[in-house]
ZAKOL-238031 format. One record per residue (C-alpha): residue number from 1; residue in one letter; z, x, y. Coordinates in nm, 2 decimals, always signed. Each point is the difference from the previous one (the first is absolute). Example, Ala and Ser with C-alpha at 12.3 -4.5 7.8 and 13.67 -1.06 7.14 Angstrom:
<miros>
  nr rest     zz     xx     yy
   1    A  +0.78  +1.23  -0.45
   2    S  -0.07  +0.14  +0.34
</miros>
This chain:
<miros>
  nr rest     zz     xx     yy
   1    M  +2.71  -6.46  +1.23
   2    G  -0.28  -0.25  +0.05
   3    S  -0.28  -0.03  -0.26
   4    V  -0.25  +0.16  +0.24
   5    H  +0.23  +0.29  +0.07
   6    K  +0.08  +0.03  -0.38
   7    A  -0.37  +0.02  -0.08
   8    T  -0.05  +0.26  +0.27
   9    F  +0.29  +0.20  -0.14
  10    V  -0.14  -0.01  -0.36
  11    L  -0.34  +0.10  +0.12
  12    L  +0.16  +0.29  +0.20
  13    M  +0.19  +0.11  -0.31
  14    F  -0.32  -0.01  -0.21
  15    C  -0.18  +0.21  +0.26
  16    L  +0.28  +0.26  +0.00
  17    A  -0.01  +0.01  -0.38
  18    V  -0.37  +0.06  +0.00
  19    L  +0.03  +0.27  +0.26
  20    G  +0.28  +0.16  -0.18
  21    R  -0.20  +0.03  -0.32
  22    A  -0.25  +0.28  +0.08
  23    E  -0.36  -0.10  -0.03
  24    Y  -0.15  +0.14  -0.32
  25    L  -0.24  +0.29  +0.10
  26    K  -0.23  +0.12  -0.27
  27    Y  -0.02  +0.35  +0.14
  28    K  +0.38  +0.04  -0.03
  29    D  -0.01  -0.10  -0.37
  30    P  -0.01  +0.32  -0.22
  31    K  -0.11  -0.22  -0.30
  32    Q  -0.34  -0.07  +0.17
  33    S  -0.28  +0.25  -0.05
  34    I  -0.06  +0.26  +0.27
  35    G  -0.33  -0.16  +0.09
  36    V  +0.15  -0.34  +0.06
  37    R  +0.28  +0.15  +0.21
  38    V  -0.23  +0.20  +0.22
  39    K  -0.24  -0.30  +0.06
  40    D  +0.30  -0.23  +0.07
  41    L  +0.15  +0.24  +0.26
  42    L  -0.33  +0.10  +0.16
  43    G  -0.08  -0.37  +0.05
  44    R  +0.32  -0.05  +0.20
  45    M  -0.05  +0.30  +0.23
  46    T  -0.11  +0.00  +0.37
  47    L  -0.23  +0.26  +0.14
  48    A  +0.30  +0.18  +0.16
  49    E  +0.18  +0.01  -0.33
  50    K  -0.31  +0.14  -0.18
  51    I  -0.07  +0.27  +0.26
  52    G  +0.37  +0.10  -0.02
  53    Q  -0.04  +0.06  -0.37
  54    M  -0.28  +0.24  +0.08
  55    T  +0.21  +0.20  +0.24
  56    Q  +0.21  +0.30  -0.10
  57    I  +0.23  +0.15  +0.26
  58    E  +0.22  +0.31  +0.02
  59    R  +0.37  -0.03  -0.09
  60    E  +0.11  +0.10  +0.35
  61    N  -0.18  -0.31  +0.15
  62    A  +0.14  -0.24  -0.26
  63    T  +0.30  -0.09  +0.22
  64    T  +0.18  -0.33  -0.05
  65    G  -0.22  -0.30  +0.07
  66    V  -0.33  +0.19  +0.00
  67    L  -0.09  -0.07  -0.36
  68    S  +0.07  -0.37  +0.03
  69    K  -0.16  -0.05  +0.34
  70    Y  -0.33  +0.16  -0.11
  71    F  +0.02  -0.10  -0.38
  72    I  -0.04  +0.37  -0.08
  73    G  -0.11  +0.06  -0.36
  74    S  +0.10  +0.37  -0.05
  75    V  +0.20  +0.28  +0.15
  76    L  -0.03  +0.37  -0.07
  77    S  +0.18  +0.33  +0.04
  78    G  -0.23  +0.26  +0.13
  79    G  +0.08  +0.36  -0.11
  80    G  +0.36  +0.08  +0.10
  81    S  +0.06  -0.36  +0.13
  82    V  +0.36  -0.07  -0.12
  83    P  +0.29  -0.23  +0.10
  84    S  +0.19  +0.31  +0.11
  85    S  +0.01  +0.37  -0.07
  86    K  +0.12  +0.06  -0.36
  87    A  +0.03  -0.38  -0.05
  88    S  +0.19  -0.12  -0.30
  89    V  -0.14  -0.23  -0.27
  90    A  +0.22  -0.27  +0.14
  91    A  -0.15  +0.05  +0.35
  92    W  -0.36  -0.03  -0.14
  93    Q  +0.09  -0.31  -0.20
  94    S  +0.17  -0.17  +0.30
  95    M  -0.30  +0.08  +0.23
  96    V  -0.25  -0.15  -0.25
  97    N  +0.22  -0.31  -0.06
  98    E  +0.04  -0.07  +0.37
  99    M  -0.38  +0.02  +0.04
 100    Q  -0.05  -0.23  -0.30
 101    K  +0.25  -0.26  +0.13
 102    D  -0.19  -0.01  +0.33
 103    A  -0.34  -0.03  -0.17
 104    M  +0.13  -0.28  -0.23
 105    S  +0.15  -0.20  +0.28
 106    T  -0.34  -0.14  +0.08
 107    R  -0.14  -0.34  -0.10
 108    L  -0.16  +0.13  -0.32
 109    S  +0.25  +0.28  -0.08
 110    I  -0.26  +0.26  -0.10
 111    P  +0.16  +0.33  -0.08
 112    I  -0.12  +0.32  +0.15
 113    I  -0.13  +0.28  -0.22
 114    Y  +0.16  +0.33  +0.12
 115    G  -0.21  +0.31  -0.07
 116    I  +0.08  +0.38  +0.01
 117    D  -0.16  +0.33  -0.08
 118    A  +0.16  +0.10  -0.32
 119    V  -0.26  +0.27  -0.09
 120    H  +0.22  +0.25  -0.19
 121    G  +0.30  -0.21  -0.08
 122    H  +0.18  -0.21  +0.27
 123    N  -0.07  +0.28  +0.24
 124    N  +0.12  -0.15  +0.33
 125    V  +0.35  -0.06  -0.13
 126    Y  +0.30  +0.24  +0.02
 127    K  +0.11  +0.11  -0.35
 128    A  -0.30  -0.15  -0.18
 129    T  -0.16  +0.20  -0.28
 130    V  -0.30  +0.18  +0.14
 131    F  -0.26  +0.07  -0.27
 132    P  -0.27  +0.26  +0.01
 133    H  -0.30  -0.10  +0.22
 134    N  -0.31  -0.12  -0.18
 135    V  -0.17  +0.34  +0.01
 136    G  +0.27  +0.12  -0.24
 137    L  +0.00  -0.31  -0.21
 138    G  -0.38  +0.05  -0.06
 139    A  +0.08  +0.34  -0.15
 140    T  +0.23  -0.15  -0.26
 141    R  -0.29  -0.20  -0.16
 142    D  +0.27  -0.24  -0.11
 143    P  -0.07  -0.36  +0.08
 144    E  +0.30  -0.12  -0.20
 145    L  +0.23  +0.21  +0.22
 146    V  -0.17  -0.14  +0.32
 147    K  +0.07  -0.35  -0.13
 148    R  +0.37  +0.08  -0.04
 149    I  +0.00  +0.14  +0.36
 150    G  -0.14  -0.34  +0.11
 151    E  +0.27  -0.19  -0.19
 152    A  +0.28  +0.22  +0.16
 153    T  -0.16  -0.03  +0.34
 154    A  -0.01  -0.39  -0.03
 155    L  +0.37  -0.01  -0.08
 156    E  +0.09  +0.23  +0.30
 157    V  -0.22  -0.21  +0.23
 158    R  +0.15  -0.32  -0.12
 159    A  +0.35  +0.15  +0.05
 160    T  -0.07  -0.02  +0.37
 161    G  -0.12  -0.36  -0.02
 162    I  -0.37  +0.09  +0.04
 163    P  -0.26  -0.16  -0.23
 164    Y  -0.33  +0.18  +0.10
 165    V  -0.12  +0.36  +0.02
 166    F  -0.31  +0.16  +0.15
 167    A  -0.06  +0.20  -0.31
 168    P  -0.18  +0.15  -0.19
 169    C  -0.24  +0.20  +0.20
 170    I  -0.30  +0.03  -0.24
 171    A  -0.21  +0.22  +0.23
 172    V  -0.22  +0.26  -0.16
 173    C  +0.05  +0.30  +0.22
 174    R  -0.33  +0.20  +0.00
 175    D  +0.10  +0.25  +0.27
 176    P  +0.35  +0.15  +0.03
 177    R  -0.04  +0.04  +0.38
 178    W  +0.09  -0.37  +0.01
 179    G  +0.36  -0.05  +0.12
 180    R  +0.06  -0.27  -0.26
 181    C  -0.12  +0.20  -0.30
 182    Y  +0.35  +0.01  -0.15
 183    E  -0.01  -0.38  -0.02
 184    S  -0.29  +0.03  -0.24
 185    Y  +0.05  +0.06  -0.38
 186    S  -0.32  +0.20  -0.04
 187    E  -0.36  +0.08  +0.11
 188    D  -0.11  -0.15  -0.33
 189    P  -0.03  -0.38  +0.00
 190    N  +0.09  -0.01  -0.37
 191    V  +0.34  +0.16  +0.06
 192    V  +0.06  -0.25  +0.29
 193    R  -0.09  -0.29  -0.22
 194    S  +0.24  +0.11  -0.27
 195    M  +0.29  +0.00  +0.25
 196    T  -0.05  -0.37  +0.09
 197    T  +0.27  -0.05  -0.27
 198    I  +0.24  +0.03  +0.30
 199    I  -0.11  -0.35  +0.10
 200    S  +0.13  -0.14  -0.33
 201    G  +0.32  +0.19  +0.06
 202    L  +0.05  -0.14  +0.34
 203    Q  -0.11  -0.36  -0.07
 204    G  +0.06  -0.03  -0.38
 205    D  -0.26  -0.05  -0.28
 206    D  -0.19  -0.33  +0.03
 207    P  +0.05  -0.17  -0.34
 208    S  -0.29  -0.25  +0.05
 209    D  -0.35  +0.04  -0.14
 210    I  -0.16  -0.07  +0.34
 211    K  -0.02  +0.34  +0.17
 212    G  -0.06  +0.05  +0.36
 213    R  +0.24  -0.25  +0.16
 214    P  +0.29  +0.13  +0.21
 215    Y  +0.31  +0.04  -0.21
 216    V  +0.36  +0.09  +0.07
 217    G  +0.25  -0.03  -0.29
 218    G  +0.30  -0.14  +0.18
 219    S  +0.27  +0.11  +0.24
 220    K  +0.05  +0.35  -0.13
 221    K  -0.37  +0.08  +0.06
 222    V  -0.20  +0.04  +0.33
 223    A  -0.35  -0.10  +0.11
 224    A  -0.21  +0.31  +0.02
 225    C  -0.29  +0.10  +0.23
 226    A  -0.30  +0.21  -0.11
 227    K  -0.12  +0.20  +0.30
 228    H  -0.20  +0.10  +0.20
 229    Y  -0.32  -0.20  -0.07
 230    V  -0.22  +0.18  -0.02
 231    G  -0.12  +0.37  +0.03
 232    D  +0.31  +0.12  +0.19
 233    G  -0.01  +0.33  -0.20
 234    G  -0.37  +0.07  +0.06
 235    T  -0.02  +0.05  +0.38
 236    F  -0.21  +0.28  +0.15
 237    M  +0.20  +0.32  +0.01
 238    G  +0.31  -0.19  -0.11
 239    I  +0.05  -0.15  +0.35
 240    N  +0.26  -0.28  -0.02
 241    E  -0.15  -0.34  +0.08
 242    G  -0.34  +0.16  +0.01
 243    N  -0.34  -0.08  -0.13
 244    T  -0.07  +0.01  -0.38
 245    I  -0.37  +0.09  -0.03
 246    I  -0.11  -0.09  -0.35
 247    D  -0.26  -0.23  -0.16
 248    E  +0.11  -0.32  -0.17
 249    H  -0.02  +0.16  -0.35
 250    G  +0.24  +0.27  +0.11
 251    L  +0.24  -0.25  +0.16
 252    M  +0.00  -0.21  -0.31
 253    T  +0.04  +0.29  -0.25
 254    I  +0.25  +0.21  +0.19
 255    H  +0.21  -0.21  +0.24
 256    M  -0.02  -0.35  -0.15
 257    P  +0.09  +0.03  -0.37
 258    A  +0.38  +0.00  +0.04
 259    Y  -0.03  -0.33  +0.18
 260    Y  -0.14  -0.16  -0.32
 261    N  +0.30  +0.12  -0.20
 262    S  +0.24  -0.12  +0.28
 263    I  -0.15  -0.35  +0.00
 264    I  +0.01  -0.02  -0.38
 265    R  +0.37  +0.09  +0.02
 266    G  +0.06  -0.29  +0.23
 267    V  +0.05  +0.19  +0.33
 268    S  +0.13  -0.25  +0.26
 269    T  -0.15  +0.15  +0.31
 270    I  -0.26  +0.25  +0.11
 271    M  +0.02  +0.19  +0.33
 272    V  -0.32  +0.07  +0.20
 273    S  -0.07  +0.36  +0.11
 274    Y  -0.04  +0.13  +0.35
 275    N  -0.30  +0.21  -0.10
 276    S  -0.36  -0.10  +0.05
 277    W  -0.27  +0.00  -0.28
 278    N  -0.32  +0.15  +0.13
 279    G  +0.10  -0.08  +0.36
 280    K  +0.13  -0.36  -0.06
 281    K  +0.38  -0.06  +0.04
 282    M  +0.15  -0.12  -0.32
 283    H  +0.22  -0.25  +0.19
 284    A  -0.33  -0.18  +0.11
 285    N  -0.19  +0.03  -0.33
 286    H  -0.06  -0.35  -0.12
 287    H  -0.23  +0.12  -0.29
 288    L  +0.27  +0.22  -0.16
 289    I  +0.31  -0.22  +0.07
 290    T  -0.14  -0.35  -0.05
 291    D  -0.33  +0.03  -0.20
 292    F  +0.11  +0.28  -0.23
 293    L  +0.38  +0.00  -0.02
 294    K  +0.07  -0.37  +0.02
 295    N  -0.32  -0.16  -0.14
 296    K  -0.13  +0.26  -0.25
 297    L  +0.32  +0.16  -0.12
 298    K  +0.18  -0.33  +0.02
 299    F  +0.31  +0.15  +0.17
 300    R  +0.24  -0.29  +0.05
 301    G  +0.28  +0.16  +0.19
 302    F  +0.00  +0.05  +0.37
 303    V  -0.17  +0.27  +0.21
 304    I  +0.21  +0.16  +0.27
 305    S  -0.10  +0.21  +0.29
 306    D  +0.15  +0.34  +0.07
 307    W  +0.24  +0.06  +0.29
 308    Q  -0.20  -0.12  +0.31
 309    G  -0.30  +0.03  -0.22
 310    I  -0.21  -0.26  +0.17
 311    D  +0.08  +0.16  +0.34
 312    R  -0.17  +0.32  -0.13
 313    I  -0.33  -0.18  -0.07
 314    T  -0.08  +0.10  +0.36
 315    T  +0.01  +0.34  +0.16
 316    P  +0.23  +0.03  +0.19
 317    E  +0.22  -0.23  -0.20
 318    H  +0.08  -0.34  +0.14
 319    L  -0.29  +0.02  +0.24
 320    N  -0.14  -0.34  -0.09
 321    Y  +0.28  -0.18  -0.19
 322    S  -0.18  -0.34  -0.03
 323    Y  -0.29  +0.18  -0.17
 324    S  +0.24  +0.19  -0.23
 325    I  +0.16  -0.33  -0.11
 326    E  -0.34  -0.17  -0.05
 327    A  -0.13  +0.30  -0.20
 328    G  +0.32  +0.07  -0.20
 329    V  +0.09  -0.36  -0.10
 330    G  -0.37  -0.08  -0.04
 331    A  -0.04  +0.29  -0.24
 332    G  +0.26  -0.16  -0.23
 333    I  +0.33  +0.16  +0.10
 334    D  +0.27  -0.25  -0.08
 335    M  +0.32  +0.15  +0.14
 336    I  -0.02  +0.20  +0.32
 337    M  +0.25  +0.28  +0.07
 338    V  +0.06  -0.05  +0.37
 339    P  +0.33  +0.18  +0.03
 340    F  +0.04  -0.06  +0.38
 341    A  -0.26  -0.21  +0.18
 342    Y  +0.05  -0.30  -0.23
 343    T  +0.00  -0.27  +0.27
 344    E  -0.33  +0.13  +0.13
 345    F  -0.14  -0.01  -0.36
 346    I  +0.13  -0.35  -0.06
 347    D  -0.13  -0.14  +0.33
 348    E  -0.34  +0.15  -0.04
 349    L  -0.05  -0.09  -0.37
 350    T  +0.11  -0.36  +0.08
 351    S  -0.25  -0.01  +0.28
 352    Q  -0.28  +0.13  -0.22
 353    V  +0.07  -0.27  -0.27
 354    K  +0.01  -0.27  +0.26
 355    K  -0.34  +0.11  +0.13
 356    N  -0.14  +0.02  -0.36
 357    I  -0.06  +0.38  +0.04
 358    I  +0.20  +0.04  -0.32
 359    P  -0.03  -0.30  -0.23
 360    M  +0.31  -0.18  -0.13
 361    S  -0.13  +0.08  -0.35
 362    R  +0.06  +0.37  +0.06
 363    I  +0.36  -0.07  +0.12
 364    D  +0.07  -0.22  -0.30
 365    D  -0.13  +0.28  -0.24
 366    A  +0.24  +0.25  +0.16
 367    V  +0.30  -0.23  -0.01
 368    Y  -0.08  -0.12  -0.35
 369    R  +0.00  +0.36  -0.12
 370    I  +0.33  +0.09  +0.19
 371    L  +0.18  -0.31  -0.14
 372    R  -0.13  +0.07  -0.35
 373    V  +0.16  +0.34  +0.00
 374    K  +0.33  -0.14  +0.15
 375    F  +0.01  -0.27  -0.27
 376    T  -0.10  +0.24  -0.28
 377    M  +0.28  +0.24  +0.08
 378    G  +0.26  -0.28  +0.02
 379    L  +0.08  +0.05  +0.36
 380    F  +0.06  -0.37  +0.06
 381    E  +0.26  -0.01  -0.27
 382    N  +0.16  +0.34  +0.07
 383    P  -0.06  +0.08  +0.37
 384    Y  +0.32  +0.20  +0.06
 385    A  +0.13  +0.34  -0.11
 386    D  +0.18  +0.03  -0.33
 387    P  +0.34  +0.17  +0.07
 388    S  +0.04  +0.09  -0.37
 389    L  -0.29  +0.25  +0.03
 390    A  +0.17  +0.21  +0.26
 391    G  +0.09  +0.27  -0.25
 392    E  -0.37  +0.06  -0.09
 393    L  -0.06  +0.21  +0.32
 394    G  +0.00  +0.38  -0.09
 395    K  +0.13  -0.08  -0.35
 396    Q  +0.05  +0.30  -0.22
 397    E  -0.24  -0.14  -0.26
 398    H  -0.27  -0.01  +0.26
 399    R  +0.08  +0.35  +0.12
 400    E  -0.05  +0.11  -0.37
 401    I  -0.34  -0.16  +0.00
 402    A  -0.08  +0.19  +0.32
 403    R  +0.12  +0.32  -0.14
 404    E  -0.22  -0.05  -0.31
 405    A  -0.29  -0.07  +0.23
 406    V  +0.06  +0.33  +0.19
 407    R  +0.01  +0.20  -0.33
 408    K  -0.33  -0.16  -0.11
 409    S  -0.17  +0.04  +0.34
 410    L  +0.04  +0.38  +0.02
 411    V  -0.32  +0.20  -0.06
 412    L  +0.03  +0.36  -0.11
 413    L  -0.30  +0.18  +0.15
 414    K  +0.10  +0.37  -0.08
 415    N  +0.26  +0.14  -0.23
 416    G  +0.02  +0.38  +0.00
 417    K  -0.22  +0.28  +0.14
 418    S  -0.15  +0.00  -0.35
 419    A  +0.01  -0.25  -0.28
 420    Y  +0.22  +0.24  -0.19
 421    T  +0.28  +0.01  +0.26
 422    P  +0.09  -0.37  +0.09
 423    L  +0.27  -0.04  +0.25
 424    L  +0.08  -0.36  -0.08
 425    P  +0.22  -0.14  -0.13
 426    L  +0.26  +0.19  +0.20
 427    P  +0.31  +0.13  -0.16
 428    K  +0.31  -0.19  +0.10
 429    K  +0.22  +0.30  -0.05
 430    A  -0.08  +0.28  +0.25
 431    G  +0.20  +0.24  +0.22
 432    K  -0.13  -0.12  +0.34
 433    I  -0.29  -0.22  +0.10
 434    L  -0.16  -0.07  +0.34
 435    V  -0.10  -0.35  +0.11
 436    A  -0.21  +0.01  +0.32
 437    G  -0.23  -0.22  +0.22
 438    S  +0.01  -0.29  +0.24
 439    H  -0.01  -0.27  -0.28
 440    A  +0.26  +0.13  -0.24
 441    D  +0.30  -0.18  +0.17
 442    N  -0.17  -0.28  +0.19
 443    L  +0.00  -0.35  -0.14
 444    G  -0.21  -0.14  +0.27
 445    N  -0.28  +0.25  -0.06
 446    Q  +0.03  -0.07  -0.37
 447    C  -0.06  -0.37  +0.06
 448    G  -0.28  +0.02  +0.25
 449    G  -0.13  -0.28  +0.23
 450    W  +0.08  -0.37  -0.05
 451    T  +0.37  +0.09  -0.06
 452    I  +0.28  -0.16  +0.21
 453    T  -0.25  +0.00  +0.29
 454    W  -0.38  -0.03  +0.01
 455    Q  -0.07  +0.37  +0.05
 456    G  +0.29  +0.12  -0.21
 457    L  +0.28  +0.23  +0.12
 458    T  +0.10  +0.36  -0.07
 459    G  +0.36  +0.08  -0.11
 460    N  +0.27  -0.11  -0.24
 461    D  +0.19  -0.27  +0.19
 462    N  -0.25  -0.28  +0.00
 463    T  +0.06  -0.13  -0.35
 464    T  +0.16  +0.10  -0.33
 465    G  -0.16  +0.21  -0.27
 466    T  -0.02  +0.35  -0.16
 467    T  -0.17  +0.29  +0.17
 468    I  -0.18  +0.26  -0.21
 469    L  +0.26  +0.26  +0.10
 470    S  +0.29  -0.21  -0.12
 471    A  -0.19  -0.08  -0.32
 472    I  -0.05  +0.37  -0.07
 473    K  +0.37  +0.07  +0.07
 474    S  +0.11  -0.27  -0.25
 475    T  -0.25  +0.11  -0.26
 476    V  +0.06  +0.38  -0.02
 477    D  +0.28  +0.16  -0.20
 478    P  +0.33  +0.00  +0.20
 479    S  +0.00  +0.38  +0.00
 480    T  -0.35  +0.02  +0.17
 481    Q  +0.04  +0.07  +0.37
 482    V  -0.24  -0.22  +0.21
 483    V  -0.09  +0.14  +0.35
 484    F  -0.18  -0.24  +0.24
 485    S  -0.19  +0.13  +0.30
 486    E  -0.26  -0.22  +0.16
 487    N  -0.20  +0.29  +0.15
 488    P  +0.14  +0.33  -0.12
 489    D  -0.12  +0.33  +0.15
 490    S  -0.14  +0.28  -0.22
 491    A  +0.31  +0.22  +0.02
 492    A  +0.22  -0.27  -0.13
 493    V  -0.24  -0.08  -0.29
 494    D  -0.05  +0.37  -0.09
 495    S  +0.37  +0.08  +0.00
 496    G  +0.10  -0.33  -0.18
 497    K  -0.06  +0.12  -0.36
 498    Y  -0.11  -0.35  -0.09
 499    D  -0.11  -0.08  -0.36
 500    Y  -0.25  -0.25  +0.13
 501    A  -0.07  -0.23  +0.29
 502    V  -0.10  -0.36  +0.05
 503    V  -0.20  -0.06  +0.32
 504    V  -0.03  -0.36  +0.11
 505    I  -0.23  -0.06  +0.29
 506    G  -0.25  -0.27  +0.11
 507    E  -0.10  -0.26  +0.25
 508    P  +0.23  -0.19  +0.24
 509    P  +0.02  -0.38  -0.04
 510    Y  -0.28  -0.20  +0.16
 511    A  -0.17  -0.34  -0.04
 512    E  -0.35  -0.14  +0.07
 513    T  -0.19  +0.16  +0.29
 514    F  +0.27  +0.25  +0.07
 515    G  -0.07  +0.16  -0.33
 516    D  -0.38  +0.04  +0.05
 517    N  -0.05  +0.37  -0.03
 518    L  -0.33  +0.20  +0.02
 519    N  +0.13  +0.34  -0.11
 520    L  +0.25  -0.08  -0.27
 521    T  +0.19  +0.33  +0.02
 522    I  +0.35  +0.05  -0.12
 523    P  +0.22  -0.06  +0.32
 524    A  +0.18  +0.31  +0.14
 525    P  +0.22  +0.17  -0.10
 526    G  -0.11  -0.09  -0.36
 527    P  -0.26  +0.28  -0.05
 528    S  +0.23  +0.27  +0.14
 529    V  +0.29  -0.11  -0.22
 530    I  -0.23  +0.02  -0.30
 531    Q  -0.12  +0.35  +0.10
 532    T  +0.35  +0.13  +0.09
 533    V  +0.17  -0.13  -0.32
 534    C  -0.28  +0.04  -0.26
 535    K  -0.08  +0.36  +0.08
 536    S  +0.35  +0.11  -0.10
 537    V  +0.13  -0.25  -0.25
 538    K  -0.15  -0.20  -0.29
 539    C  -0.07  -0.34  +0.16
 540    V  -0.09  -0.35  -0.08
 541    V  -0.15  -0.19  +0.30
 542    V  +0.06  -0.38  +0.01
 543    L  -0.23  -0.18  +0.24
 544    I  +0.13  -0.33  +0.15
 545    S  -0.31  -0.17  +0.15
 546    G  -0.19  -0.32  +0.01
 547    R  -0.32  +0.17  -0.12
 548    P  -0.15  +0.33  -0.11
 549    L  +0.02  +0.26  +0.28
 550    V  -0.17  +0.34  +0.05
 551    V  +0.18  +0.23  -0.24
 552    E  -0.27  +0.24  -0.12
 553    P  +0.11  +0.28  +0.24
 554    Y  +0.35  +0.00  -0.15
 555    I  -0.05  -0.09  -0.36
 556    G  -0.03  +0.37  -0.11
 557    A  +0.35  +0.08  +0.15
 558    M  +0.17  -0.28  -0.20
 559    D  +0.12  +0.04  -0.35
 560    A  +0.00  -0.37  -0.05
 561    F  -0.12  -0.30  +0.20
 562    V  +0.11  -0.36  -0.03
 563    A  -0.14  -0.30  +0.19
 564    A  +0.29  -0.24  +0.04
 565    W  -0.17  -0.25  +0.24
 566    L  +0.26  -0.22  +0.19
 567    P  +0.26  -0.05  -0.27
 568    G  +0.24  -0.23  +0.19
 569    T  +0.38  -0.01  -0.02
 570    E  +0.04  +0.13  -0.36
 571    G  -0.04  +0.37  +0.04
 572    Q  +0.18  +0.06  -0.33
 573    G  -0.33  -0.08  -0.18
 574    V  -0.15  +0.33  +0.15
 575    A  +0.29  +0.21  -0.14
 576    D  -0.02  -0.18  -0.34
 577    V  -0.35  +0.14  -0.05
 578    L  +0.03  +0.34  +0.18
 579    F  +0.29  +0.09  -0.23
 580    G  -0.15  -0.13  -0.32
 581    D  +0.21  -0.31  -0.08
 582    Y  -0.34  -0.17  -0.01
 583    G  -0.35  +0.14  -0.02
 584    F  -0.28  -0.02  +0.26
 585    T  -0.25  -0.27  -0.08
 586    G  -0.15  -0.11  +0.33
 587    K  -0.38  +0.02  +0.05
 588    L  -0.18  +0.01  +0.34
 589    A  -0.12  -0.34  +0.11
 590    R  -0.17  +0.17  +0.29
 591    T  -0.24  +0.30  +0.02
 592    W  +0.17  +0.31  +0.15
 593    F  -0.26  +0.15  +0.23
 594    K  -0.03  +0.36  +0.10
 595    S  -0.08  -0.06  +0.36
 596    V  -0.04  -0.30  +0.23
 597    D  -0.37  +0.09  +0.05
 598    Q  -0.05  -0.15  -0.35
 599    L  +0.13  -0.34  +0.09
 600    P  -0.06  -0.27  -0.10
 601    M  -0.02  +0.13  -0.36
 602    N  +0.09  -0.22  -0.29
 603    V  -0.02  +0.01  -0.38
 604    G  -0.35  -0.08  -0.11
 605    D  -0.17  +0.15  +0.31
 606    K  -0.31  +0.21  -0.05
 607    H  +0.15  +0.29  +0.19
 608    Y  +0.35  +0.03  -0.15
 609    D  +0.17  +0.33  +0.05
 610    P  +0.37  -0.07  +0.03
 611    L  +0.30  +0.24  -0.01
 612    F  +0.15  -0.23  -0.26
 613    P  -0.21  -0.29  -0.15
 614    F  +0.10  -0.36  -0.03
 615    G  +0.20  -0.04  -0.32
 616    F  +0.14  +0.35  +0.00
 617    G  +0.36  +0.07  -0.07
 618    L  +0.17  +0.27  -0.21
 619    T  +0.27  -0.11  -0.24
 620    T  +0.33  +0.15  -0.11
 621    Q  +0.23  -0.11  -0.28
 622    A  +0.35  -0.11  +0.05
 623    K  +0.26  +0.26  -0.09
 624    K  +0.18  -0.12  -0.31
</miros>
């Protein structure tokens, strides 16, 4: 080999050695501070890579190659969006890992953050523990319990490889006609504030003295999302996505306070609400998103839109998409949930930045915040599912927490035709008892909306759990004969010689606008079952509902009345209290109105004439 060739060969070897040794990248070094890592990565990014980070697409569109081609920053499962029907933990993990591999095959290897609605446990997933909906948790008045629910939910979500949840909903529902009222802990902002402990359960407790920065305590915790900012629970007549007509003082004292607590607890993200405030769409409200939330409250996580939230800035939606993008991104939204039309969004936002309609500083603010959350939660170090967590889904210990939550959420509103003749607790030993009603043996009805699918499902074959009927059967003495009839006729009730009856009736599952309801009557055949059974047999009526309903016409016929809200999969908690293994302790976190003509009517109003007031709840002692 000649000297020239030798020199060339040595140089070639040197070049290969340098190429083989990966270039030191500050953003990939976990020893560097988060601020240094974010700035380093942001400085390397092209406009296309930045806009990709701001884009969240639906799982069904995140097919192989899409995430890397468009540098997508986030993927979500909408309600009921699953890898396959009754998908296993392994199927979920595999799906998330495949997406993550695609995202990280890009030049900068930025992991996606996968988000899902885990609003009462990991509710989209087959065999997950389904906890009571928030309306029931508010009645427990137990923030420590709610924190434990957050911890259990985080583990079940991580079991499927997912690191981010669209929870909690910290709406203050001021009108039960709203279809999302069950997602609200209470009409009282102080009760809602107290329940922000769930954020610390989901994310972990921030050990640092500097409060208000996003915090996620490792790979067994998840990033949380306080929603829906702001005023979602205050719309006119409870119309979903409607107009919240209230002055600034009212907005700040009723609907805003839980956001202060959420930020102090280090909530990672905040979701903007579909509603308007005094006619202005929240998704276009620069004053409340940028001036107030980001600049005054110093929120340092990222702001995310709701599902097609910017589309709905216009009526009809998507009428003027370029205006929607300009208004939504301009208002300060950092990550845009564009489940389907993501290429249109990317192209239009890119064009607006190039034309200086949206300044690069706004894009950099959005991406800085998104990357800060991703670095904080350790997503760069641990982007993939942890197979060792698979056993957390539907774990017995979590079901026990849910059962405890059911017990504590039950509100006893009547016990006996007179105070001297209480019916509850029921005797376990009896000759023959009747269990009746559409909700006694129906797990889907018991769980409500946002369970397995977006709207929820009726029936017992959608997931695993314990119905109230099976709970009663396993609680009573073996000698007690339990007869179940969903809708018995008078003759059967009269001739049955029953010692007592448990009537379980209520609302069918629903979510969002499908639940908006202006009359709030008990759905048929509920009222006729109450009348048929209670006129002949001593009866306790258990109401399964997402809100108070009109019960005044029937209350006289009942011997006892229990509000059980939407208890979830652990129906045993209902029987635990009905039969006296535990006492009733729940207190109304909502006013129980007499008639819908009174609505909206909330505790503290001048004209306050409820059937049962806020805070009401009879108690019983556990049988020794």
